[in-house]
C-alpha positions as CSV (number, residue, x, y, z in Angstrom):
1,M,97.9,142.0,133.5
2,A,100.1,141.6,130.6
3,S,103.8,141.5,131.2
4,T,105.9,144.0,129.6
5,N,109.1,141.5,129.6
6,P,109.1,139.4,126.3
7,V,111.8,137.2,127.9
8,M,109.5,136.1,130.8
9,D,106.7,135.8,128.0
10,A,108.4,133.5,126.2
11,L,109.7,131.6,128.9
12,N,106.2,131.3,130.1
13,Y,105.2,130.1,127.1
14,Y,107.7,127.7,126.7
15,I,107.2,126.2,130.1
16,V,103.6,125.7,129.4
17,Q,103.9,124.2,126.0
18,D,107.1,121.7,127.0
19,A,104.6,120.6,130.0
20,Y,101.8,119.8,127.1
21,T,104.3,118.0,125.1
22,A,105.6,115.8,128.2
23,Q,101.6,114.8,128.9
24,L,101.0,114.2,125.4
25,A,103.8,111.9,124.7
26,E,103.0,110.1,128.1
27,A,99.2,109.8,126.7
28,E,100.7,108.6,123.5
29,R,102.8,105.9,125.5
30,S,99.9,104.6,127.2
31,M,97.8,104.5,124.5
32,A,100.5,102.3,122.4
33,D,101.1,100.1,125.5
34,A,97.0,99.3,125.8
35,F,97.1,98.9,122.1
36,E,99.9,96.2,122.3
37,E,98.1,94.8,125.5
38,L,95.0,94.2,123.6
39,A,96.9,92.8,120.6
40,M,98.7,90.2,122.8
41,K,95.2,88.8,123.3
42,A,94.9,88.0,119.7
43,D,91.4,88.5,119.6
44,A,90.3,90.8,116.5
45,N,87.1,91.6,118.1
46,A,87.9,92.5,121.4
47,F,86.8,96.1,122.1
48,A,89.8,98.8,122.0
49,E,88.6,100.2,125.5
50,F,91.4,103.1,124.6
51,A,90.1,104.0,121.1
52,P,87.8,106.9,120.3
53,W,84.2,105.7,120.0
54,V,82.6,105.7,116.2
55,R,79.2,105.8,115.0
56,D,77.8,102.2,114.9
57,D,77.0,101.0,110.9
58,T,73.1,101.7,111.5
59,G,73.7,105.7,112.3
60,T,71.7,105.2,115.8
61,G,74.5,105.9,118.3
62,L,78.2,105.4,119.1
63,R,79.9,102.2,119.9
64,K,83.5,101.2,120.7
65,Q,85.8,100.2,118.2
66,T,87.2,96.4,117.9
67,L,90.8,95.9,117.8
68,A,90.5,95.2,113.8
69,E,88.7,98.5,113.5
70,V,91.5,100.5,115.1
71,L,94.2,98.0,113.3
72,L,92.6,98.8,109.9
73,Y,92.5,102.7,110.6
74,A,95.9,102.9,111.8
75,L,97.2,101.4,108.4
76,D,96.1,104.2,107.0
77,Y,97.5,106.8,108.9
78,S,100.8,108.4,108.0
79,N,103.9,107.7,109.4
80,G,102.3,104.1,110.2
81,P,102.4,100.8,108.3
82,S,100.4,100.4,105.4
83,I,98.3,98.0,104.0
84,T,101.0,97.2,101.3
85,E,103.0,95.7,104.3
86,A,100.0,94.1,106.0
87,M,99.0,92.1,102.4
88,Q,102.5,91.4,102.4
89,L,103.0,89.9,105.3
90,I,99.8,87.5,105.1
91,L,101.7,86.7,101.6
92,N,104.9,85.8,103.2
93,A,102.7,83.9,106.0
94,A,101.0,82.1,103.6
95,Y,103.3,81.6,100.9
96,G,106.8,82.9,101.5
97,N,110.4,81.3,102.4
98,L,110.7,83.1,105.2
99,S,111.0,81.5,109.0
100,P,108.1,81.4,111.1
101,E,110.5,83.2,113.5
102,V,110.8,86.4,110.8
103,V,107.1,86.4,109.8
104,K,106.2,86.7,113.8
105,A,108.9,89.3,114.1
106,Q,107.5,91.0,111.3
107,A,103.9,90.6,112.3
108,R,104.7,92.0,116.0
109,D,106.6,95.1,114.5
110,L,103.8,95.9,112.3
111,V,101.1,95.7,115.0
112,E,103.8,97.6,117.6
113,R,103.8,100.3,114.4
114,A,100.2,100.6,114.3
115,G,99.6,101.1,118.0
116,K,102.2,103.8,117.6
117,A,100.4,105.5,114.8
118,H,96.9,105.1,116.5
119,A,98.1,106.8,119.6
120,R,100.2,109.4,117.5
121,V,96.5,110.2,116.1
122,N,94.3,109.5,118.8
123,A,95.9,110.7,122.2
124,E,94.5,113.6,123.6
125,V,95.6,115.6,127.2
126,G,92.7,116.5,129.3
127,E,92.8,120.4,130.0
């Protein structure tokens, strides 16, 4: 039976909403951590177990994404690193006057932001 108390209805709604928001935030943190853990292995061809499956190139089925694919897609998400930033990083590493430590810090920052962007778009909460 429906409640006739709008204050209690609102309270119940926000309790459920807050629980969902907390679960989603934890799912995002967990996915971003898994992304960073895989990135630390420095293997672009490694399978990203945390990422959604994608249709393979032949269209015959689904397959796991590689870390390279996850990174590539993350460069296209809003509020994440951009492809221009990635290209600039490559140019800095190849021809820039920055110290190797600065380039490494820039690369790690880009990877961390890509992981967070990926998680923000792809994390889900089970029902």
